[in-house]
RODREN-389666 format. One record per residue (C-alpha): y, z, x. Coordinates in nm, 2 decimals. Each point is the difference from the previous one (the first is absolute). Layout:
[pt [Y Z X]]
...
This chain:
[pt [7.66 -0.58 13.20]]
[pt [-0.26 0.12 0.24]]
[pt [0.10 0.25 0.26]]
[pt [0.02 -0.30 0.31]]
[pt [0.27 -0.16 0.06]]
[pt [0.08 -0.34 -0.19]]
[pt [0.36 -0.13 0.06]]
[pt [-0.04 -0.29 -0.29]]
[pt [-0.10 0.26 -0.26]]
[pt [0.31 0.19 0.09]]
[pt [0.20 -0.28 -0.03]]
[pt [-0.10 -0.12 -0.30]]
[pt [0.03 0.33 -0.18]]
[pt [0.33 0.06 0.12]]
[pt [0.06 -0.40 -0.18]]
[pt [-0.14 0.17 -0.31]]
[pt [0.28 0.29 0.04]]
[pt [0.26 -0.24 0.04]]
[pt [-0.06 -0.17 -0.33]]
[pt [-0.09 0.37 -0.12]]
[pt [0.36 0.08 0.08]]
[pt [0.14 -0.25 -0.25]]
[pt [-0.22 0.11 -0.25]]
[pt [0.13 0.35 0.04]]
[pt [0.38 -0.07 -0.02]]
[pt [-0.10 -0.13 -0.33]]
[pt [-0.17 0.30 -0.08]]
[pt [0.20 0.20 -0.24]]
[pt [0.01 0.39 -0.01]]
[pt [-0.21 0.01 -0.29]]
[pt [-0.29 -0.17 0.16]]
[pt [0.05 0.20 0.30]]
[pt [-0.07 0.33 -0.18]]
[pt [-0.26 -0.13 -0.21]]
[pt [-0.18 -0.10 0.35]]
[pt [0.05 0.32 0.15]]
[pt [-0.17 0.17 -0.35]]
[pt [-0.29 -0.24 0.08]]
[pt [-0.05 0.15 0.37]]
[pt [0.03 0.35 -0.19]]
[pt [-0.28 -0.12 -0.22]]
[pt [-0.20 -0.16 0.23]]
[pt [0.01 0.32 0.28]]
[pt [-0.11 0.25 -0.25]]
[pt [-0.31 -0.28 -0.04]]
[pt [-0.04 -0.02 0.35]]
[pt [0.02 0.38 0.13]]
[pt [-0.34 0.08 0.04]]
[pt [-0.02 -0.34 0.26]]
[pt [0.29 0.12 0.19]]
[pt [-0.11 0.31 0.01]]
[pt [-0.37 -0.11 0.15]]
[pt [0.16 -0.21 0.21]]
[pt [0.22 0.26 0.17]]
[pt [-0.28 0.23 0.01]]
[pt [-0.17 -0.28 0.22]]
[pt [0.30 -0.07 0.23]]
[pt [0.01 0.43 0.04]]
[pt [-0.31 0.08 0.06]]
[pt [0.00 0.24 -0.30]]
[pt [-0.32 0.13 -0.20]]
[pt [0.03 -0.08 -0.36]]
[pt [-0.02 0.39 -0.11]]
[pt [0.27 0.10 0.25]]
[pt [0.30 0.15 -0.12]]
[pt [0.15 -0.20 0.24]]
[pt [0.01 -0.29 -0.22]]
[pt [0.22 0.14 -0.21]]
[pt [0.30 -0.10 0.26]]
[pt [-0.16 -0.38 -0.05]]
[pt [0.08 0.06 -0.39]]
[pt [0.36 0.12 0.05]]
[pt [0.13 -0.23 0.26]]
[pt [-0.16 -0.30 -0.11]]
[pt [-0.03 -0.11 -0.35]]
[pt [0.17 0.31 -0.13]]
[pt [0.31 -0.11 0.18]]
[pt [0.01 -0.35 -0.09]]
[pt [-0.07 0.09 -0.33]]
[pt [0.32 0.21 -0.02]]
[pt [0.19 -0.21 0.22]]
[pt [-0.03 -0.33 -0.23]]
[pt [0.07 0.22 -0.33]]
[pt [0.31 0.11 0.17]]
[pt [0.11 -0.37 0.12]]
[pt [-0.11 -0.12 -0.36]]
[pt [0.25 0.28 -0.18]]
[pt [0.30 -0.15 0.31]]
[pt [-0.09 -0.33 -0.16]]
[pt [0.04 0.12 -0.34]]
[pt [0.34 0.11 0.06]]
[pt [0.11 -0.32 0.17]]
[pt [-0.15 -0.19 -0.28]]
[pt [0.20 0.18 -0.26]]
[pt [0.35 -0.02 0.18]]
[pt [-0.04 0.35 0.11]]
[pt [0.00 0.14 0.37]]
[pt [-0.30 0.21 0.08]]
[pt [0.22 0.28 0.03]]
[pt [0.08 0.02 -0.35]]
[pt [-0.10 0.35 -0.11]]
[pt [-0.03 0.14 0.31]]
[pt [0.27 0.25 0.10]]
[pt [0.10 -0.03 0.34]]
[pt [0.04 0.38 0.22]]
[pt [0.20 0.08 0.29]]
[pt [-0.13 0.02 0.33]]
[pt [0.12 0.16 0.29]]
[pt [0.26 -0.20 0.21]]
[pt [0.16 -0.15 -0.33]]
[pt [-0.31 -0.25 -0.05]]
[pt [-0.17 -0.05 -0.33]]
[pt [-0.35 0.10 -0.07]]
[pt [-0.21 -0.19 -0.23]]
[pt [-0.24 0.17 -0.17]]
[pt [-0.36 -0.13 0.01]]
[pt [-0.24 0.28 -0.08]]
[pt [-0.08 0.09 -0.21]]
[pt [0.14 -0.23 -0.21]]
[pt [-0.24 0.04 -0.36]]
[pt [-0.21 0.26 -0.16]]
[pt [-0.31 -0.09 0.16]]
[pt [0.17 0.03 0.35]]
[pt [0.13 0.38 -0.13]]
[pt [-0.38 0.05 -0.09]]
[pt [-0.19 -0.13 0.31]]
[pt [0.24 0.07 0.24]]
[pt [0.14 0.32 -0.10]]
[pt [0.24 0.14 0.26]]
[pt [0.04 -0.31 0.19]]
[pt [0.33 -0.16 0.00]]
[pt [0.15 -0.30 0.19]]
[pt [0.32 -0.21 0.03]]
[pt [0.13 -0.33 0.21]]
[pt [0.29 0.09 0.17]]
[pt [0.24 -0.32 0.05]]
[pt [0.22 -0.06 0.30]]
[pt [0.35 0.18 -0.01]]
[pt [0.26 -0.19 -0.14]]
[pt [-0.22 -0.12 -0.24]]
[pt [0.07 0.10 -0.36]]
[pt [-0.19 0.07 -0.31]]
[pt [0.18 -0.34 -0.23]]
[pt [-0.04 -0.25 0.37]]
[pt [-0.36 0.14 -0.02]]
[pt [-0.09 -0.06 -0.37]]
[pt [0.15 -0.35 0.06]]
[pt [-0.22 -0.09 0.32]]
[pt [-0.32 0.16 -0.13]]
[pt [-0.22 -0.31 -0.01]]
[pt [0.05 -0.18 0.26]]
[pt [-0.14 -0.34 0.01]]
[pt [-0.09 -0.01 -0.35]]
[pt [0.38 0.01 -0.10]]
[pt [-0.01 -0.36 0.12]]
[pt [-0.35 -0.09 -0.05]]
[pt [0.02 -0.37 0.10]]
[pt [0.16 0.05 0.30]]
[pt [-0.33 0.01 0.20]]
[pt [-0.03 0.11 0.34]]
[pt [-0.30 -0.22 0.17]]
[pt [-0.34 0.11 0.12]]
[pt [-0.03 0.35 0.13]]
[pt [-0.30 0.07 0.25]]
[pt [-0.11 0.37 -0.08]]
[pt [-0.23 0.13 0.26]]
[pt [-0.26 0.28 -0.15]]
[pt [-0.05 0.33 0.10]]
[pt [-0.36 0.09 0.07]]
[pt [0.05 0.39 -0.06]]
[pt [0.15 0.07 -0.37]]
[pt [-0.20 -0.30 -0.26]]
[pt [0.33 -0.03 -0.21]]
[pt [0.24 -0.07 0.25]]
[pt [-0.10 -0.40 0.02]]
[pt [0.04 -0.01 -0.38]]
[pt [0.32 0.19 -0.03]]
[pt [0.16 -0.14 0.29]]
[pt [-0.11 -0.37 -0.14]]
[pt [0.17 0.12 -0.32]]
[pt [0.30 0.15 0.12]]
[pt [0.06 -0.36 0.18]]
[pt [-0.08 -0.21 -0.32]]
[pt [0.25 0.21 -0.20]]
[pt [0.26 0.15 0.23]]
[pt [0.11 -0.24 0.23]]
[pt [-0.14 -0.31 -0.24]]
[pt [-0.25 -0.15 0.27]]
[pt [-0.34 -0.14 -0.13]]
[pt [-0.27 0.16 0.30]]
[pt [-0.24 -0.04 0.19]]
[pt [-0.19 0.28 0.05]]
[pt [-0.22 0.04 0.35]]
[pt [-0.22 0.29 -0.07]]
[pt [-0.09 0.25 0.35]]
[pt [-0.38 -0.10 0.09]]
[pt [-0.10 0.38 -0.07]]
[pt [0.09 -0.08 -0.37]]
[pt [-0.18 -0.33 -0.03]]
[pt [-0.26 0.14 -0.24]]
[pt [0.28 0.05 -0.25]]
[pt [0.05 -0.38 0.01]]
[pt [-0.19 -0.07 -0.35]]
[pt [0.16 0.30 -0.19]]
[pt [0.36 -0.13 0.09]]
[pt [-0.04 -0.31 -0.07]]
[pt [-0.14 0.11 -0.38]]
[pt [0.25 0.19 0.02]]
[pt [0.29 -0.19 0.03]]
[pt [-0.18 -0.32 -0.16]]
[pt [0.31 -0.06 -0.21]]
[pt [0.26 -0.06 0.32]]
[pt [-0.26 -0.18 0.19]]
[pt [-0.05 -0.19 -0.34]]
[pt [0.38 -0.05 0.00]]
[pt [0.02 -0.16 0.37]]
[pt [0.23 0.28 0.10]]
[pt [-0.24 0.22 0.19]]
[pt [-0.29 -0.09 0.29]]
[pt [-0.22 0.25 0.18]]
[pt [-0.14 -0.04 0.30]]
[pt [-0.22 0.17 0.25]]
[pt [-0.01 -0.06 0.35]]
[pt [0.11 0.11 0.37]]
[pt [0.26 0.04 0.24]]
[pt [0.04 -0.35 0.05]]
[pt [-0.01 -0.06 -0.36]]
[pt [0.26 0.24 -0.07]]
[pt [0.20 -0.14 0.32]]
[pt [0.02 -0.36 -0.14]]
[pt [0.09 0.09 -0.31]]
[pt [0.30 0.19 0.08]]
[pt [0.11 -0.22 0.23]]
[pt [-0.04 -0.32 -0.31]]
[pt [0.31 -0.20 -0.02]]
[pt [-0.07 0.02 -0.35]]
[pt [0.00 0.38 -0.03]]
[pt [0.35 0.14 -0.06]]
[pt [-0.08 0.36 0.04]]
[pt [-0.27 0.26 0.14]]
[pt [-0.12 0.33 -0.14]]
[pt [-0.22 0.23 0.21]]
[pt [-0.13 0.35 -0.04]]
[pt [-0.14 0.15 0.32]]
[pt [0.17 0.14 0.33]]
[pt [0.28 -0.04 0.23]]
[pt [-0.22 -0.20 0.23]]
[pt [-0.13 -0.23 -0.20]]
[pt [0.36 -0.11 -0.13]]
[pt [0.11 -0.04 0.35]]
[pt [-0.28 -0.22 0.09]]
[pt [0.07 -0.23 -0.31]]
[pt [0.40 0.02 0.03]]
[pt [0.01 -0.04 0.42]]
[pt [-0.34 -0.12 0.09]]
[pt [-0.28 0.19 0.19]]
[pt [-0.02 0.14 0.34]]
[pt [0.27 -0.04 0.25]]
[pt [0.14 -0.30 -0.14]]
[pt [0.06 0.18 -0.29]]
[pt [0.19 0.33 0.19]]
[pt [0.23 -0.27 0.16]]
[pt [0.07 -0.17 -0.33]]
[pt [0.08 0.32 -0.13]]
[pt [0.20 0.09 0.32]]
[pt [0.24 -0.31 -0.09]]
[pt [0.00 0.04 -0.36]]
[pt [-0.18 -0.32 -0.03]]
[pt [-0.24 0.02 -0.31]]
[pt [-0.32 -0.20 -0.01]]
[pt [0.01 -0.01 -0.40]]
[pt [0.24 -0.24 -0.15]]
[pt [0.06 0.18 -0.30]]
[pt [0.07 0.36 -0.19]]
[pt [-0.28 0.27 0.01]]
[pt [-0.04 0.30 -0.21]]
[pt [-0.21 0.27 0.11]]
[pt [-0.18 0.36 -0.10]]
[pt [-0.11 0.17 0.33]]
[pt [-0.13 0.32 0.07]]
[pt [0.15 0.26 0.21]]
[pt [-0.03 0.39 0.14]]
[pt [0.03 0.14 -0.39]]
[pt [0.13 0.40 0.02]]
[pt [-0.09 0.26 -0.21]]
[pt [0.23 0.28 0.03]]
[pt [-0.12 0.34 -0.05]]
[pt [0.30 0.22 -0.15]]
[pt [-0.07 0.39 0.09]]
[pt [-0.02 0.22 -0.32]]
[pt [-0.15 0.28 -0.16]]
[pt [-0.37 -0.16 -0.06]]
[pt [-0.28 0.15 -0.12]]
[pt [-0.36 -0.03 0.12]]
[pt [-0.06 -0.26 -0.30]]
[pt [0.33 -0.16 0.10]]
[pt [-0.09 -0.06 0.31]]
[pt [-0.38 -0.14 -0.06]]
[pt [0.14 -0.22 -0.22]]
[pt [0.22 -0.17 0.16]]
[pt [-0.20 0.00 0.34]]
[pt [-0.26 -0.20 -0.26]]
[pt [0.35 -0.26 -0.07]]
[pt [0.08 -0.01 0.35]]
[pt [-0.39 -0.14 0.09]]
[pt [0.05 -0.22 -0.31]]
[pt [0.32 -0.12 0.19]]
[pt [-0.17 -0.11 0.29]]
[pt [-0.36 -0.10 -0.13]]
[pt [0.02 -0.20 -0.34]]
[pt [-0.15 -0.35 0.04]]
[pt [-0.15 0.14 0.33]]
[pt [0.32 0.05 0.17]]
[pt [0.08 -0.39 0.03]]
[pt [0.33 0.02 -0.25]]
[pt [0.32 -0.11 0.15]]
[pt [0.18 0.33 -0.17]]
[pt [-0.31 0.25 0.12]]
[pt [0.17 0.29 0.16]]
[pt [-0.03 0.01 0.36]]
[pt [0.25 0.27 0.14]]
[pt [0.06 0.35 -0.20]]
[pt [0.27 0.15 0.08]]
[pt [0.02 0.43 -0.03]]
[pt [0.22 0.31 0.10]]
[pt [-0.10 0.17 0.33]]
[pt [0.13 0.27 -0.20]]
[pt [-0.16 -0.02 -0.32]]
[pt [-0.22 0.35 -0.04]]
[pt [-0.27 -0.21 -0.18]]
[pt [-0.04 -0.28 0.25]]
[pt [-0.35 0.10 0.14]]
[pt [-0.12 0.09 -0.31]]
[pt [0.10 -0.35 -0.12]]
[pt [-0.12 -0.21 0.28]]
[pt [-0.37 0.19 -0.04]]
[pt [-0.03 -0.07 -0.35]]
[pt [0.12 -0.40 0.12]]
[pt [-0.27 -0.01 0.24]]
[pt [-0.29 0.13 -0.28]]
[pt [0.16 -0.26 -0.23]]
[pt [0.00 -0.30 0.26]]
[pt [-0.36 0.10 0.10]]
[pt [-0.13 0.07 -0.36]]
[pt [0.13 -0.37 -0.15]]
[pt [-0.26 -0.21 -0.08]]
[pt [-0.15 -0.20 0.27]]
[pt [0.00 -0.40 -0.03]]
[pt [-0.01 -0.32 0.22]]
[pt [0.28 -0.09 0.23]]
[pt [0.01 -0.33 -0.17]]
[pt [0.33 -0.13 0.15]]
[pt [-0.05 -0.18 0.33]]
[pt [0.12 0.15 0.31]]
[pt [0.02 0.34 -0.15]]
[pt [-0.24 0.14 0.24]]
[pt [0.16 -0.17 0.32]]
[pt [0.34 0.21 -0.15]]
[pt [-0.13 0.32 -0.03]]
[pt [-0.15 -0.05 0.35]]
[pt [0.33 -0.08 0.11]]
[pt [0.12 0.30 -0.18]]
[pt [-0.26 0.23 0.20]]
[pt [0.11 -0.17 0.33]]
[pt [0.36 0.11 -0.07]]
[pt [-0.09 0.35 -0.11]]
[pt [-0.32 0.06 0.16]]
[pt [0.03 0.39 -0.14]]
[pt [0.06 -0.14 -0.36]]
[pt [-0.30 0.18 -0.27]]
[pt [-0.21 -0.21 -0.17]]
[pt [-0.10 0.06 -0.34]]
[pt [-0.26 -0.14 -0.20]]
[pt [-0.05 -0.35 0.14]]
[pt [0.25 -0.23 0.18]]
[pt [0.29 0.27 -0.15]]
[pt [0.23 0.12 0.24]]
[pt [0.26 0.28 0.02]]
[pt [0.25 -0.01 0.29]]
[pt [0.20 0.30 -0.01]]
[pt [0.33 0.17 0.20]]
[pt [0.09 -0.34 0.03]]
[pt [0.32 -0.12 0.23]]
[pt [0.30 -0.03 -0.22]]
[pt [0.07 -0.33 0.20]]
[pt [-0.14 -0.30 0.16]]
[pt [-0.37 0.04 -0.08]]
[pt [-0.19 -0.28 -0.13]]
[pt [-0.11 0.20 -0.32]]
[pt [0.38 0.00 -0.11]]
[pt [0.05 -0.39 0.09]]
[pt [-0.35 -0.20 -0.11]]
[pt [-0.15 -0.02 -0.33]]
[pt [-0.36 0.09 0.07]]
[pt [-0.11 -0.15 -0.33]]
[pt [-0.31 0.23 0.00]]
[pt [-0.10 0.45 -0.06]]
[pt [0.27 0.08 0.28]]
[pt [0.24 0.28 -0.09]]
[pt [0.25 0.19 0.18]]
[pt [0.18 0.35 -0.02]]
[pt [0.38 0.01 0.12]]
[pt [0.14 0.33 0.02]]
[pt [0.36 0.04 -0.03]]
[pt [0.20 0.33 0.11]]
[pt [0.21 0.07 -0.31]]
[pt [-0.02 0.16 -0.31]]
[pt [0.08 -0.05 -0.38]]
[pt [0.27 -0.25 -0.05]]
[pt [0.09 -0.05 0.36]]
[pt [-0.40 -0.10 0.08]]
[pt [0.04 -0.25 -0.30]]
[pt [0.32 -0.19 0.15]]
[pt [-0.15 0.00 0.35]]
[pt [-0.34 -0.12 -0.14]]
[pt [0.17 -0.31 -0.21]]
[pt [0.19 -0.05 0.36]]
[pt [-0.33 -0.03 0.18]]
[pt [-0.14 -0.20 -0.25]]
[pt [0.27 -0.26 0.01]]
[pt [0.01 -0.03 0.35]]
[pt [-0.31 0.08 0.16]]
[pt [-0.24 -0.15 -0.23]]
[pt [-0.10 -0.40 -0.01]]
[pt [0.07 -0.16 -0.33]]
[pt [0.18 0.10 -0.34]]
[pt [-0.26 -0.13 -0.27]]
[pt [-0.08 0.38 -0.15]]
[pt [0.08 0.38 0.08]]
[pt [-0.14 0.29 -0.20]]
[pt [0.12 0.37 -0.09]]
[pt [-0.14 0.31 -0.06]]
[pt [0.21 0.31 -0.11]]
[pt [-0.05 0.25 -0.28]]
[pt [0.21 0.00 -0.32]]
[pt [0.18 0.35 0.13]]
[pt [0.05 -0.15 0.31]]
[pt [0.15 -0.31 -0.13]]
[pt [0.25 0.19 -0.22]]
[pt [0.11 0.21 0.26]]
[pt [0.08 -0.28 0.21]]
[pt [0.18 -0.17 -0.26]]
[pt [0.25 -0.28 0.12]]
[pt [-0.17 -0.01 0.32]]
[pt [-0.35 -0.12 -0.13]]
[pt [0.17 -0.30 -0.19]]
[pt [0.18 -0.05 0.33]]
[pt [-0.27 -0.01 0.20]]
[pt [-0.15 -0.26 -0.20]]
[pt [0.26 -0.22 -0.01]]
[pt [0.01 0.05 0.36]]
[pt [-0.34 -0.11 0.05]]
[pt [0.01 -0.38 0.08]]
[pt [-0.37 -0.09 -0.19]]
[pt [-0.07 -0.27 -0.25]]
[pt [-0.23 0.23 -0.19]]
[pt [0.05 0.39 -0.06]]
[pt [-0.21 0.27 -0.13]]
[pt [0.08 0.33 -0.06]]
[pt [-0.32 0.21 -0.08]]
[pt [-0.19 -0.32 -0.04]]
[pt [-0.10 -0.28 0.19]]
[pt [0.20 -0.33 0.09]]
[pt [-0.32 -0.17 -0.14]]
[pt [0.09 0.05 -0.32]]
[pt [0.32 -0.19 0.04]]
[pt [-0.24 -0.30 0.06]]
[pt [-0.19 0.07 -0.32]]
[pt [0.29 0.01 -0.23]]
[pt [0.08 -0.36 -0.07]]
[pt [0.33 0.07 -0.03]]
[pt [0.08 0.15 0.27]]
[pt [0.11 -0.20 0.33]]
[pt [-0.21 -0.02 0.28]]
[pt [0.12 -0.10 0.36]]
[pt [0.19 0.15 0.25]]
[pt [0.31 0.11 0.08]]
[pt [0.25 -0.26 0.01]]
[pt [0.17 -0.09 0.26]]
[pt [-0.24 -0.14 0.25]]
[pt [0.00 -0.35 0.19]]
[pt [-0.26 -0.25 0.13]]
[pt [0.02 0.11 0.40]]
[pt [0.01 0.40 -0.12]]
[pt [-0.19 0.00 -0.36]]
[pt [-0.16 0.34 0.03]]
[pt [-0.17 0.04 -0.35]]
[pt [0.12 -0.39 -0.14]]
[pt [0.25 -0.16 -0.18]]
[pt [0.04 0.00 -0.37]]
[pt [-0.21 0.15 -0.34]]
[pt [-0.28 -0.11 -0.21]]
[pt [-0.09 0.20 -0.33]]
[pt [0.34 0.06 -0.16]]
[pt [-0.16 -0.11 -0.36]]
[pt [0.37 0.03 -0.16]]
[pt [0.08 -0.26 0.29]]
[pt [0.34 0.21 0.14]]
[pt [0.26 -0.13 0.22]]
[pt [0.07 0.25 0.28]]
[pt [-0.21 0.22 0.03]]
[pt [-0.01 0.25 0.28]]
[pt [-0.28 0.23 -0.05]]
[pt [-0.25 0.15 -0.26]]
[pt [-0.03 0.40 -0.02]]
[pt [-0.29 0.15 -0.16]]
[pt [-0.03 0.35 -0.11]]
[pt [-0.35 0.19 -0.08]]
[pt [-0.05 0.39 -0.10]]
[pt [-0.06 0.26 0.28]]
[pt [-0.33 0.12 -0.13]]
[pt [-0.27 -0.15 -0.23]]
[pt [-0.02 0.11 -0.41]]
[pt [-0.08 0.29 -0.10]]
[pt [0.18 0.21 0.33]]
[pt [0.31 -0.25 -0.04]]
[pt [0.04 0.15 -0.33]]
[pt [-0.09 0.31 0.08]]
[pt [0.29 0.02 0.27]]
[pt [0.27 -0.14 -0.19]]
[pt [-0.05 -0.41 0.04]]
[pt [-0.03 -0.22 -0.26]]
[pt [-0.26 -0.22 0.04]]
[pt [-0.33 -0.03 -0.15]]
[pt [-0.18 -0.20 0.24]]
[pt [-0.29 0.11 0.20]]
[pt [-0.14 -0.11 0.33]]
[pt [0.10 -0.40 0.06]]
[pt [-0.28 -0.20 -0.02]]
[pt [0.11 -0.16 0.33]]
[pt [-0.09 0.31 0.18]]
[pt [-0.32 -0.09 0.23]]
[pt [-0.16 0.31 -0.17]]
[pt [0.03 -0.06 -0.32]]
[pt [-0.32 0.03 -0.12]]
[pt [0.02 -0.24 -0.32]]
[pt [0.26 -0.24 0.17]]
[pt [-0.21 -0.30 -0.10]]
[pt [-0.07 0.11 -0.34]]
[pt [0.37 0.05 -0.07]]
[pt [0.08 -0.32 0.19]]
[pt [-0.20 -0.21 -0.18]]
[pt [0.12 0.19 -0.35]]
[pt [0.33 -0.07 0.09]]
[pt [-0.04 -0.39 0.06]]
[pt [-0.18 -0.04 -0.31]]
[pt [0.28 0.17 -0.21]]
[pt [0.29 -0.19 0.17]]
[pt [-0.22 -0.32 -0.06]]
[pt [-0.02 0.07 -0.34]]
[pt [0.28 0.24 -0.11]]
[pt [-0.23 0.19 -0.24]]
[pt [0.10 0.41 -0.02]]
[pt [-0.34 0.05 -0.13]]
[pt [-0.08 -0.01 0.42]]
[pt [0.24 0.26 0.08]]
[pt [-0.18 0.33 -0.10]]
[pt [-0.29 -0.15 0.23]]
[pt [0.24 -0.01 0.30]]
[pt [0.11 0.29 -0.04]]
[pt [-0.38 0.15 0.00]]
[pt [-0.07 -0.17 0.34]]
[pt [0.34 0.13 0.16]]
[pt [-0.04 0.33 -0.10]]
[pt [-0.32 0.03 0.16]]
[pt [0.11 -0.16 0.33]]
């Protein structure tokens, strides 16, 4: 379908999906799994085409290391997701819970934690020192979690109508992942509308998802706001899922302009059907003061620069507020390293619409801000409340620094309070703390993680890892409502198909190998390939994709050889 609005073509596609829903209801688990396996094969086959289209969208030179981002957050992410979902379907097909063989753990507050990383020997090899778990809501025990895992696939004949997915324009695996979640977690056939930014991927997605399109359970369309509006309000559509901004969400739910504001005030939604959403926010990185070496300061500054600048800064979970202790003796040295890292990161095109205007807005609000490199803004000495950077997701390379007047464990507890109360959104939060400090804080550190009200929390890694890990849940902290949506409602990814999800917590090594081993951390991972200054990221990303497409262990030495040069 072309980019122009074609009402009759949309009606025809929705009618085909209505017929496809009947087919889906009669499709047994084995066939559903085989469809995933076919998509896995096709993703590997068309991975080069996918990345070539993504480079075109984002204006990346074919020889740039930044192309590694497109391998890792595009086909690699989908390959891992469909493989994990296929394993879940295999368990259900055999009458087992997807959690059979998985040992659940205790999490703070009497919660159950489901390990999601590492789960295989390959995980342990390729992500040495990284781990992750999904925390379930309080009151859900392990037996209940096992019994409910599988969601709609526990009764595959009970379908849920047509779901419209409004695809994201930034990370290219988001639209496919969201479509699969609708289909498998909720048993809804899917109309996927691409964001106009990603239209060059239309043909690739059609080739990758040809098995689902041929079955009549997925349709992919392009178009602008008019097409999206027609779809979400269509009588044949049962549910809407979107990825984007809170403003876009509110326009869909309440309507545009003053009329929409009045509707919101009176609680009269324009949208007459349920909506789930993954929205952005102001993501914090809390830097816990400790006795860091010069190498630690440099590495973690590059880490924070990555959290802000990955994908050019156009990530819903990009770090926007760095929270530091005013009393940390190394604060100024860390900020000096951060300025160097931000300025030295590879320059790239500001491909996402409106980026320059949002940067200009930040400079208007903060005329004393530093400009580091092309379009990168660092705002130091931010007020502790009622200031735009803490309330507005800039979705551009704008980074602010907040200093709290506390030290040690007291700083961490106040930093958590600050993040929970002063920052807009609850999608993701990062904590950086050296192992010695974590040991010293003891239960206080665990309590801080528990108190953070975020859907993804990363300790010594970036919450982007929770996006890439297929069995992690991805979405806002639960509890938001249509009239105060913050970072959204519901979760996606979640390849175990867990019910009652609260959050995902991922952990990484504080130092890369070999320094990690020399300082007592059992972690063999070098600088992660998603770091923006990783010189071999493109090669590593391609080789990882080829490995996950083929499963051939002979490819692993090449991955390590590239990663170690990064």
